[in-house]
Chimera marker file (.cmm) of the C-alpha trace (Angstrom):
<marker_set name="trace">
<marker id="1" x="-0.058" y="0.012" z="-0.033" r="1" g="1" b="0" radius="0.5"/>
<marker id="2" x="1.924" y="2.894" z="-0.808" r="1" g="1" b="0" radius="0.5"/>
<marker id="3" x="1.971" y="6.057" z="1.347" r="1" g="1" b="0" radius="0.5"/>
<marker id="4" x="-0.923" y="8.022" z="-0.463" r="1" g="1" b="0" radius="0.5"/>
<marker id="5" x="-3.321" y="5.471" z="-0.276" r="1" g="1" b="0" radius="0.5"/>
<marker id="6" x="-2.795" y="4.920" z="3.346" r="1" g="1" b="0" radius="0.5"/>
<marker id="7" x="-3.494" y="9.307" z="3.739" r="1" g="1" b="0" radius="0.5"/>
<marker id="8" x="-6.033" y="8.487" z="1.914" r="1" g="1" b="0" radius="0.5"/>
<marker id="9" x="-8.114" y="5.671" z="3.359" r="1" g="1" b="0" radius="0.5"/>
<marker id="10" x="-8.514" y="3.413" z="1.017" r="1" g="1" b="0" radius="0.5"/>
<marker id="11" x="-8.072" y="-0.336" z="1.317" r="1" g="1" b="0" radius="0.5"/>
<marker id="12" x="-6.462" y="-2.440" z="-1.098" r="1" g="1" b="0" radius="0.5"/>
<marker id="13" x="-8.389" y="-6.039" z="-1.466" r="1" g="1" b="0" radius="0.5"/>
<marker id="14" x="-5.874" y="-9.091" z="-1.118" r="1" g="1" b="0" radius="0.5"/>
<marker id="15" x="-5.778" y="-10.667" z="-4.473" r="1" g="1" b="0" radius="0.5"/>
<marker id="16" x="-5.004" y="-14.181" z="-2.885" r="1" g="1" b="0" radius="0.5"/>
<marker id="17" x="-8.005" y="-16.727" z="-3.281" r="1" g="1" b="0" radius="0.5"/>
<marker id="18" x="-8.280" y="-19.175" z="-0.756" r="1" g="1" b="0" radius="0.5"/>
<marker id="19" x="-7.449" y="-23.274" z="-1.903" r="1" g="1" b="0" radius="0.5"/>
<marker id="20" x="-10.653" y="-24.099" z="-0.503" r="1" g="1" b="0" radius="0.5"/>
<marker id="21" x="-14.175" y="-21.871" z="-0.583" r="1" g="1" b="0" radius="0.5"/>
<marker id="22" x="-15.633" y="-21.585" z="2.771" r="1" g="1" b="0" radius="0.5"/>
<marker id="23" x="-19.635" y="-22.819" z="2.889" r="1" g="1" b="0" radius="0.5"/>
<marker id="24" x="-21.678" y="-19.739" z="4.388" r="1" g="1" b="0" radius="0.5"/>
<marker id="25" x="-24.306" y="-20.342" z="7.220" r="1" g="1" b="0" radius="0.5"/>
<marker id="26" x="-26.466" y="-17.371" z="7.939" r="1" g="1" b="0" radius="0.5"/>
<marker id="27" x="-28.622" y="-17.512" z="11.434" r="1" g="1" b="0" radius="0.5"/>
<marker id="28" x="-32.290" y="-17.381" z="11.162" r="1" g="1" b="0" radius="0.5"/>
<marker id="29" x="-32.354" y="-14.759" z="12.777" r="1" g="1" b="0" radius="0.5"/>
<marker id="30" x="-30.219" y="-13.142" z="9.892" r="1" g="1" b="0" radius="0.5"/>
<marker id="31" x="-32.773" y="-14.762" z="8.100" r="1" g="1" b="0" radius="0.5"/>
<marker id="32" x="-35.503" y="-12.770" z="9.266" r="1" g="1" b="0" radius="0.5"/>
<marker id="33" x="-34.601" y="-9.297" z="8.512" r="1" g="1" b="0" radius="0.5"/>
<marker id="34" x="-33.329" y="-9.565" z="5.211" r="1" g="1" b="0" radius="0.5"/>
<marker id="35" x="-37.207" y="-11.135" z="4.562" r="1" g="1" b="0" radius="0.5"/>
<marker id="36" x="-37.983" y="-8.255" z="6.719" r="1" g="1" b="0" radius="0.5"/>
<marker id="37" x="-35.916" y="-5.911" z="4.684" r="1" g="1" b="0" radius="0.5"/>
<marker id="38" x="-37.250" y="-6.727" z="1.079" r="1" g="1" b="0" radius="0.5"/>
<marker id="39" x="-40.876" y="-7.042" z="2.253" r="1" g="1" b="0" radius="0.5"/>
<marker id="40" x="-40.572" y="-3.301" z="2.438" r="1" g="1" b="0" radius="0.5"/>
<marker id="41" x="-38.795" y="-2.636" z="-0.607" r="1" g="1" b="0" radius="0.5"/>
<marker id="42" x="-41.508" y="-0.378" z="-2.880" r="1" g="1" b="0" radius="0.5"/>
<marker id="43" x="-39.116" y="1.436" z="-5.145" r="1" g="1" b="0" radius="0.5"/>
<marker id="44" x="-37.924" y="-0.808" z="-8.563" r="1" g="1" b="0" radius="0.5"/>
<marker id="45" x="-34.569" y="-2.277" z="-8.436" r="1" g="1" b="0" radius="0.5"/>
<marker id="46" x="-34.149" y="-2.422" z="-4.096" r="1" g="1" b="0" radius="0.5"/>
<marker id="47" x="-34.532" y="-6.295" z="-4.354" r="1" g="1" b="0" radius="0.5"/>
<marker id="48" x="-31.578" y="-6.163" z="-6.416" r="1" g="1" b="0" radius="0.5"/>
<marker id="49" x="-29.463" y="-3.683" z="-4.399" r="1" g="1" b="0" radius="0.5"/>
<marker id="50" x="-29.951" y="-5.331" z="-1.247" r="1" g="1" b="0" radius="0.5"/>
<marker id="51" x="-29.464" y="-8.797" z="-2.159" r="1" g="1" b="0" radius="0.5"/>
<marker id="52" x="-26.074" y="-7.503" z="-4.243" r="1" g="1" b="0" radius="0.5"/>
<marker id="53" x="-25.406" y="-5.777" z="-1.126" r="1" g="1" b="0" radius="0.5"/>
<marker id="54" x="-25.760" y="-8.505" z="1.332" r="1" g="1" b="0" radius="0.5"/>
<marker id="55" x="-24.036" y="-10.880" z="-1.207" r="1" g="1" b="0" radius="0.5"/>
<marker id="56" x="-27.092" y="-13.597" z="-1.789" r="1" g="1" b="0" radius="0.5"/>
<marker id="57" x="-28.623" y="-15.411" z="-4.508" r="1" g="1" b="0" radius="0.5"/>
<marker id="58" x="-32.865" y="-15.175" z="-4.980" r="1" g="1" b="0" radius="0.5"/>
<marker id="59" x="-32.550" y="-18.694" z="-4.488" r="1" g="1" b="0" radius="0.5"/>
<marker id="60" x="-32.019" y="-17.917" z="-1.034" r="1" g="1" b="0" radius="0.5"/>
<marker id="61" x="-34.768" y="-15.469" z="-0.482" r="1" g="1" b="0" radius="0.5"/>
<marker id="62" x="-37.337" y="-18.301" z="-2.393" r="1" g="1" b="0" radius="0.5"/>
<marker id="63" x="-36.394" y="-20.786" z="-0.105" r="1" g="1" b="0" radius="0.5"/>
<marker id="64" x="-36.107" y="-19.175" z="3.101" r="1" g="1" b="0" radius="0.5"/>
<marker id="65" x="-39.589" y="-17.432" z="2.141" r="1" g="1" b="0" radius="0.5"/>
<marker id="66" x="-40.835" y="-20.558" z="1.829" r="1" g="1" b="0" radius="0.5"/>
<marker id="67" x="-39.536" y="-21.873" z="5.109" r="1" g="1" b="0" radius="0.5"/>
<marker id="68" x="-41.750" y="-18.955" z="6.607" r="1" g="1" b="0" radius="0.5"/>
<marker id="69" x="-44.214" y="-19.550" z="4.935" r="1" g="1" b="0" radius="0.5"/>
<marker id="70" x="-44.440" y="-23.193" z="6.327" r="1" g="1" b="0" radius="0.5"/>
<marker id="71" x="-44.040" y="-21.635" z="9.805" r="1" g="1" b="0" radius="0.5"/>
<marker id="72" x="-40.826" y="-23.755" z="10.037" r="1" g="1" b="0" radius="0.5"/>
<marker id="73" x="-38.831" y="-21.027" z="11.899" r="1" g="1" b="0" radius="0.5"/>
<marker id="74" x="-36.288" y="-23.378" z="13.150" r="1" g="1" b="0" radius="0.5"/>
<marker id="75" x="-36.143" y="-24.442" z="9.330" r="1" g="1" b="0" radius="0.5"/>
<marker id="76" x="-34.018" y="-21.208" z="8.913" r="1" g="1" b="0" radius="0.5"/>
<marker id="77" x="-31.272" y="-22.241" z="11.766" r="1" g="1" b="0" radius="0.5"/>
<marker id="78" x="-28.539" y="-24.488" z="9.604" r="1" g="1" b="0" radius="0.5"/>
<marker id="79" x="-28.788" y="-27.924" z="9.920" r="1" g="1" b="0" radius="0.5"/>
<marker id="80" x="-26.109" y="-29.917" z="10.357" r="1" g="1" b="0" radius="0.5"/>
<marker id="81" x="-24.859" y="-31.916" z="7.291" r="1" g="1" b="0" radius="0.5"/>
<marker id="82" x="-24.168" y="-35.301" z="7.123" r="1" g="1" b="0" radius="0.5"/>
<marker id="83" x="-25.825" y="-38.530" z="7.373" r="1" g="1" b="0" radius="0.5"/>
<marker id="84" x="-28.099" y="-38.657" z="10.128" r="1" g="1" b="0" radius="0.5"/>
<marker id="85" x="-26.464" y="-41.205" z="13.000" r="1" g="1" b="0" radius="0.5"/>
<marker id="86" x="-28.457" y="-44.138" z="13.449" r="1" g="1" b="0" radius="0.5"/>
<marker id="87" x="-30.313" y="-45.456" z="16.019" r="1" g="1" b="0" radius="0.5"/>
<marker id="88" x="-28.843" y="-48.023" z="18.061" r="1" g="1" b="0" radius="0.5"/>
<marker id="89" x="-30.034" y="-50.944" z="19.469" r="1" g="1" b="0" radius="0.5"/>
<marker id="90" x="-29.921" y="-50.863" z="23.236" r="1" g="1" b="0" radius="0.5"/>
<marker id="91" x="-28.092" y="-54.668" z="23.720" r="1" g="1" b="0" radius="0.5"/>
<marker id="92" x="-25.686" y="-53.773" z="20.741" r="1" g="1" b="0" radius="0.5"/>
<marker id="93" x="-23.105" y="-52.683" z="23.175" r="1" g="1" b="0" radius="0.5"/>
<marker id="94" x="-22.827" y="-55.425" z="25.018" r="1" g="1" b="0" radius="0.5"/>
<marker id="95" x="-23.146" y="-57.939" z="22.167" r="1" g="1" b="0" radius="0.5"/>
<marker id="96" x="-19.707" y="-56.406" z="20.952" r="1" g="1" b="0" radius="0.5"/>
<marker id="97" x="-18.272" y="-56.639" z="24.219" r="1" g="1" b="0" radius="0.5"/>
<marker id="98" x="-18.980" y="-60.237" z="24.550" r="1" g="1" b="0" radius="0.5"/>
<marker id="99" x="-18.000" y="-60.909" z="20.760" r="1" g="1" b="0" radius="0.5"/>
<marker id="100" x="-14.476" y="-58.927" z="21.563" r="1" g="1" b="0" radius="0.5"/>
<marker id="101" x="-13.998" y="-61.093" z="24.668" r="1" g="1" b="0" radius="0.5"/>
<marker id="102" x="-14.924" y="-64.590" z="22.754" r="1" g="1" b="0" radius="0.5"/>
<marker id="103" x="-12.244" y="-63.498" z="20.552" r="1" g="1" b="0" radius="0.5"/>
<marker id="104" x="-10.270" y="-62.512" z="23.229" r="1" g="1" b="0" radius="0.5"/>
<marker id="105" x="-10.762" y="-66.403" z="24.869" r="1" g="1" b="0" radius="0.5"/>
<marker id="106" x="-10.308" y="-68.118" z="21.496" r="1" g="1" b="0" radius="0.5"/>
<marker id="107" x="-7.098" y="-66.530" z="20.865" r="1" g="1" b="0" radius="0.5"/>
<marker id="108" x="-5.615" y="-68.073" z="24.225" r="1" g="1" b="0" radius="0.5"/>
<marker id="109" x="-7.456" y="-71.568" z="23.972" r="1" g="1" b="0" radius="0.5"/>
<marker id="110" x="-5.619" y="-71.861" z="20.451" r="1" g="1" b="0" radius="0.5"/>
<marker id="111" x="-2.621" y="-70.733" z="21.933" r="1" g="1" b="0" radius="0.5"/>
<marker id="112" x="-2.723" y="-72.848" z="25.005" r="1" g="1" b="0" radius="0.5"/>
<marker id="113" x="-3.548" y="-76.044" z="22.825" r="1" g="1" b="0" radius="0.5"/>
<marker id="114" x="-0.007" y="-75.342" z="20.702" r="1" g="1" b="0" radius="0.5"/>
<marker id="115" x="1.720" y="-75.147" z="24.039" r="1" g="1" b="0" radius="0.5"/>
<marker id="116" x="0.484" y="-78.417" z="25.057" r="1" g="1" b="0" radius="0.5"/>
<marker id="117" x="1.330" y="-80.086" z="21.698" r="1" g="1" b="0" radius="0.5"/>
<marker id="118" x="5.035" y="-78.665" z="21.936" r="1" g="1" b="0" radius="0.5"/>
<marker id="119" x="5.172" y="-80.308" z="25.632" r="1" g="1" b="0" radius="0.5"/>
<marker id="120" x="3.361" y="-83.857" z="24.085" r="1" g="1" b="0" radius="0.5"/>
<marker id="121" x="6.691" y="-83.646" z="21.024" r="1" g="1" b="0" radius="0.5"/>
<marker id="122" x="9.106" y="-82.262" z="23.714" r="1" g="1" b="0" radius="0.5"/>
<marker id="123" x="8.178" y="-85.498" z="25.818" r="1" g="1" b="0" radius="0.5"/>
<marker id="124" x="8.688" y="-87.960" z="22.956" r="1" g="1" b="0" radius="0.5"/>
<marker id="125" x="12.016" y="-86.630" z="22.584" r="1" g="1" b="0" radius="0.5"/>
<marker id="126" x="12.950" y="-86.610" z="25.515" r="1" g="1" b="0" radius="0.5"/>
<marker id="127" x="11.928" y="-90.373" z="25.878" r="1" g="1" b="0" radius="0.5"/>
<marker id="128" x="8.430" y="-89.532" z="28.652" r="1" g="1" b="0" radius="0.5"/>
<marker id="129" x="6.257" y="-92.277" z="28.127" r="1" g="1" b="0" radius="0.5"/>
<marker id="130" x="2.666" y="-90.595" z="26.689" r="1" g="1" b="0" radius="0.5"/>
<marker id="131" x="0.701" y="-92.585" z="29.719" r="1" g="1" b="0" radius="0.5"/>
<marker id="132" x="2.699" y="-89.965" z="31.961" r="1" g="1" b="0" radius="0.5"/>
<marker id="133" x="1.155" y="-87.022" z="30.470" r="1" g="1" b="0" radius="0.5"/>
<marker id="134" x="-2.037" y="-85.301" z="31.221" r="1" g="1" b="0" radius="0.5"/>
<marker id="135" x="-5.029" y="-86.276" z="29.145" r="1" g="1" b="0" radius="0.5"/>
<marker id="136" x="-5.753" y="-82.952" z="26.547" r="1" g="1" b="0" radius="0.5"/>
<marker id="137" x="-9.192" y="-82.417" z="27.147" r="1" g="1" b="0" radius="0.5"/>
<marker id="138" x="-11.253" y="-81.096" z="23.861" r="1" g="1" b="0" radius="0.5"/>
<link id1="1" id2="2" r="1" g="1" b="0" radius="0.2"/>
<link id1="2" id2="3" r="1" g="1" b="0" radius="0.2"/>
<link id1="3" id2="4" r="1" g="1" b="0" radius="0.2"/>
<link id1="4" id2="5" r="1" g="1" b="0" radius="0.2"/>
<link id1="5" id2="6" r="1" g="1" b="0" radius="0.2"/>
<link id1="6" id2="7" r="1" g="1" b="0" radius="0.2"/>
<link id1="7" id2="8" r="1" g="1" b="0" radius="0.2"/>
<link id1="8" id2="9" r="1" g="1" b="0" radius="0.2"/>
<link id1="9" id2="10" r="1" g="1" b="0" radius="0.2"/>
<link id1="10" id2="11" r="1" g="1" b="0" radius="0.2"/>
<link id1="11" id2="12" r="1" g="1" b="0" radius="0.2"/>
<link id1="12" id2="13" r="1" g="1" b="0" radius="0.2"/>
<link id1="13" id2="14" r="1" g="1" b="0" radius="0.2"/>
<link id1="14" id2="15" r="1" g="1" b="0" radius="0.2"/>
<link id1="15" id2="16" r="1" g="1" b="0" radius="0.2"/>
<link id1="16" id2="17" r="1" g="1" b="0" radius="0.2"/>
<link id1="17" id2="18" r="1" g="1" b="0" radius="0.2"/>
<link id1="18" id2="19" r="1" g="1" b="0" radius="0.2"/>
<link id1="19" id2="20" r="1" g="1" b="0" radius="0.2"/>
<link id1="20" id2="21" r="1" g="1" b="0" radius="0.2"/>
<link id1="21" id2="22" r="1" g="1" b="0" radius="0.2"/>
<link id1="22" id2="23" r="1" g="1" b="0" radius="0.2"/>
<link id1="23" id2="24" r="1" g="1" b="0" radius="0.2"/>
<link id1="24" id2="25" r="1" g="1" b="0" radius="0.2"/>
<link id1="25" id2="26" r="1" g="1" b="0" radius="0.2"/>
<link id1="26" id2="27" r="1" g="1" b="0" radius="0.2"/>
<link id1="27" id2="28" r="1" g="1" b="0" radius="0.2"/>
<link id1="28" id2="29" r="1" g="1" b="0" radius="0.2"/>
<link id1="29" id2="30" r="1" g="1" b="0" radius="0.2"/>
<link id1="30" id2="31" r="1" g="1" b="0" radius="0.2"/>
<link id1="31" id2="32" r="1" g="1" b="0" radius="0.2"/>
<link id1="32" id2="33" r="1" g="1" b="0" radius="0.2"/>
<link id1="33" id2="34" r="1" g="1" b="0" radius="0.2"/>
<link id1="34" id2="35" r="1" g="1" b="0" radius="0.2"/>
<link id1="35" id2="36" r="1" g="1" b="0" radius="0.2"/>
<link id1="36" id2="37" r="1" g="1" b="0" radius="0.2"/>
<link id1="37" id2="38" r="1" g="1" b="0" radius="0.2"/>
<link id1="38" id2="39" r="1" g="1" b="0" radius="0.2"/>
<link id1="39" id2="40" r="1" g="1" b="0" radius="0.2"/>
<link id1="40" id2="41" r="1" g="1" b="0" radius="0.2"/>
<link id1="41" id2="42" r="1" g="1" b="0" radius="0.2"/>
<link id1="42" id2="43" r="1" g="1" b="0" radius="0.2"/>
<link id1="43" id2="44" r="1" g="1" b="0" radius="0.2"/>
<link id1="44" id2="45" r="1" g="1" b="0" radius="0.2"/>
<link id1="45" id2="46" r="1" g="1" b="0" radius="0.2"/>
<link id1="46" id2="47" r="1" g="1" b="0" radius="0.2"/>
<link id1="47" id2="48" r="1" g="1" b="0" radius="0.2"/>
<link id1="48" id2="49" r="1" g="1" b="0" radius="0.2"/>
<link id1="49" id2="50" r="1" g="1" b="0" radius="0.2"/>
<link id1="50" id2="51" r="1" g="1" b="0" radius="0.2"/>
<link id1="51" id2="52" r="1" g="1" b="0" radius="0.2"/>
<link id1="52" id2="53" r="1" g="1" b="0" radius="0.2"/>
<link id1="53" id2="54" r="1" g="1" b="0" radius="0.2"/>
<link id1="54" id2="55" r="1" g="1" b="0" radius="0.2"/>
<link id1="55" id2="56" r="1" g="1" b="0" radius="0.2"/>
<link id1="56" id2="57" r="1" g="1" b="0" radius="0.2"/>
<link id1="57" id2="58" r="1" g="1" b="0" radius="0.2"/>
<link id1="58" id2="59" r="1" g="1" b="0" radius="0.2"/>
<link id1="59" id2="60" r="1" g="1" b="0" radius="0.2"/>
<link id1="60" id2="61" r="1" g="1" b="0" radius="0.2"/>
<link id1="61" id2="62" r="1" g="1" b="0" radius="0.2"/>
<link id1="62" id2="63" r="1" g="1" b="0" radius="0.2"/>
<link id1="63" id2="64" r="1" g="1" b="0" radius="0.2"/>
<link id1="64" id2="65" r="1" g="1" b="0" radius="0.2"/>
<link id1="65" id2="66" r="1" g="1" b="0" radius="0.2"/>
<link id1="66" id2="67" r="1" g="1" b="0" radius="0.2"/>
<link id1="67" id2="68" r="1" g="1" b="0" radius="0.2"/>
<link id1="68" id2="69" r="1" g="1" b="0" radius="0.2"/>
<link id1="69" id2="70" r="1" g="1" b="0" radius="0.2"/>
<link id1="70" id2="71" r="1" g="1" b="0" radius="0.2"/>
<link id1="71" id2="72" r="1" g="1" b="0" radius="0.2"/>
<link id1="72" id2="73" r="1" g="1" b="0" radius="0.2"/>
<link id1="73" id2="74" r="1" g="1" b="0" radius="0.2"/>
<link id1="74" id2="75" r="1" g="1" b="0" radius="0.2"/>
<link id1="75" id2="76" r="1" g="1" b="0" radius="0.2"/>
<link id1="76" id2="77" r="1" g="1" b="0" radius="0.2"/>
<link id1="77" id2="78" r="1" g="1" b="0" radius="0.2"/>
<link id1="78" id2="79" r="1" g="1" b="0" radius="0.2"/>
<link id1="79" id2="80" r="1" g="1" b="0" radius="0.2"/>
<link id1="80" id2="81" r="1" g="1" b="0" radius="0.2"/>
<link id1="81" id2="82" r="1" g="1" b="0" radius="0.2"/>
<link id1="82" id2="83" r="1" g="1" b="0" radius="0.2"/>
<link id1="83" id2="84" r="1" g="1" b="0" radius="0.2"/>
<link id1="84" id2="85" r="1" g="1" b="0" radius="0.2"/>
<link id1="85" id2="86" r="1" g="1" b="0" radius="0.2"/>
<link id1="86" id2="87" r="1" g="1" b="0" radius="0.2"/>
<link id1="87" id2="88" r="1" g="1" b="0" radius="0.2"/>
<link id1="88" id2="89" r="1" g="1" b="0" radius="0.2"/>
<link id1="89" id2="90" r="1" g="1" b="0" radius="0.2"/>
<link id1="90" id2="91" r="1" g="1" b="0" radius="0.2"/>
<link id1="91" id2="92" r="1" g="1" b="0" radius="0.2"/>
<link id1="92" id2="93" r="1" g="1" b="0" radius="0.2"/>
<link id1="93" id2="94" r="1" g="1" b="0" radius="0.2"/>
<link id1="94" id2="95" r="1" g="1" b="0" radius="0.2"/>
<link id1="95" id2="96" r="1" g="1" b="0" radius="0.2"/>
<link id1="96" id2="97" r="1" g="1" b="0" radius="0.2"/>
<link id1="97" id2="98" r="1" g="1" b="0" radius="0.2"/>
<link id1="98" id2="99" r="1" g="1" b="0" radius="0.2"/>
<link id1="99" id2="100" r="1" g="1" b="0" radius="0.2"/>
<link id1="100" id2="101" r="1" g="1" b="0" radius="0.2"/>
<link id1="101" id2="102" r="1" g="1" b="0" radius="0.2"/>
<link id1="102" id2="103" r="1" g="1" b="0" radius="0.2"/>
<link id1="103" id2="104" r="1" g="1" b="0" radius="0.2"/>
<link id1="104" id2="105" r="1" g="1" b="0" radius="0.2"/>
<link id1="105" id2="106" r="1" g="1" b="0" radius="0.2"/>
<link id1="106" id2="107" r="1" g="1" b="0" radius="0.2"/>
<link id1="107" id2="108" r="1" g="1" b="0" radius="0.2"/>
<link id1="108" id2="109" r="1" g="1" b="0" radius="0.2"/>
<link id1="109" id2="110" r="1" g="1" b="0" radius="0.2"/>
<link id1="110" id2="111" r="1" g="1" b="0" radius="0.2"/>
<link id1="111" id2="112" r="1" g="1" b="0" radius="0.2"/>
<link id1="112" id2="113" r="1" g="1" b="0" radius="0.2"/>
<link id1="113" id2="114" r="1" g="1" b="0" radius="0.2"/>
<link id1="114" id2="115" r="1" g="1" b="0" radius="0.2"/>
<link id1="115" id2="116" r="1" g="1" b="0" radius="0.2"/>
<link id1="116" id2="117" r="1" g="1" b="0" radius="0.2"/>
<link id1="117" id2="118" r="1" g="1" b="0" radius="0.2"/>
<link id1="118" id2="119" r="1" g="1" b="0" radius="0.2"/>
<link id1="119" id2="120" r="1" g="1" b="0" radius="0.2"/>
<link id1="120" id2="121" r="1" g="1" b="0" radius="0.2"/>
<link id1="121" id2="122" r="1" g="1" b="0" radius="0.2"/>
<link id1="122" id2="123" r="1" g="1" b="0" radius="0.2"/>
<link id1="123" id2="124" r="1" g="1" b="0" radius="0.2"/>
<link id1="124" id2="125" r="1" g="1" b="0" radius="0.2"/>
<link id1="125" id2="126" r="1" g="1" b="0" radius="0.2"/>
<link id1="126" id2="127" r="1" g="1" b="0" radius="0.2"/>
<link id1="127" id2="128" r="1" g="1" b="0" radius="0.2"/>
<link id1="128" id2="129" r="1" g="1" b="0" radius="0.2"/>
<link id1="129" id2="130" r="1" g="1" b="0" radius="0.2"/>
<link id1="130" id2="131" r="1" g="1" b="0" radius="0.2"/>
<link id1="131" id2="132" r="1" g="1" b="0" radius="0.2"/>
<link id1="132" id2="133" r="1" g="1" b="0" radius="0.2"/>
<link id1="133" id2="134" r="1" g="1" b="0" radius="0.2"/>
<link id1="134" id2="135" r="1" g="1" b="0" radius="0.2"/>
<link id1="135" id2="136" r="1" g="1" b="0" radius="0.2"/>
<link id1="136" id2="137" r="1" g="1" b="0" radius="0.2"/>
<link id1="137" id2="138" r="1" g="1" b="0" radius="0.2"/>
</marker_set>
């Protein structure tokens, strides 16, 4: 910014454009105030001037008017985007916990069977008779 621009109070806009557009969200109070202002417009071109000043499109206004006419004031509030959370069954958490426990016990059983088979092979190598080994229960 040059010295004369600073003295004159002129702001030069930043020419940088962000890499990602940001979605605008309007509150219900703002929407209603814009609608009231537009409803009070009587002169030709006033509505267009308000839309340009606020940076809005006529489609915004049409949707907002439809919502207002339907009496959905809370519908004018911005809503959370994305999928809605699905209702969870009350026993779903318990089932998941039991399945994890079952998988853990199955892994422990697999390890125990592996250890027993290694012990049997070692006993055979050392010459310990099979009658002295404990029985494997399945």
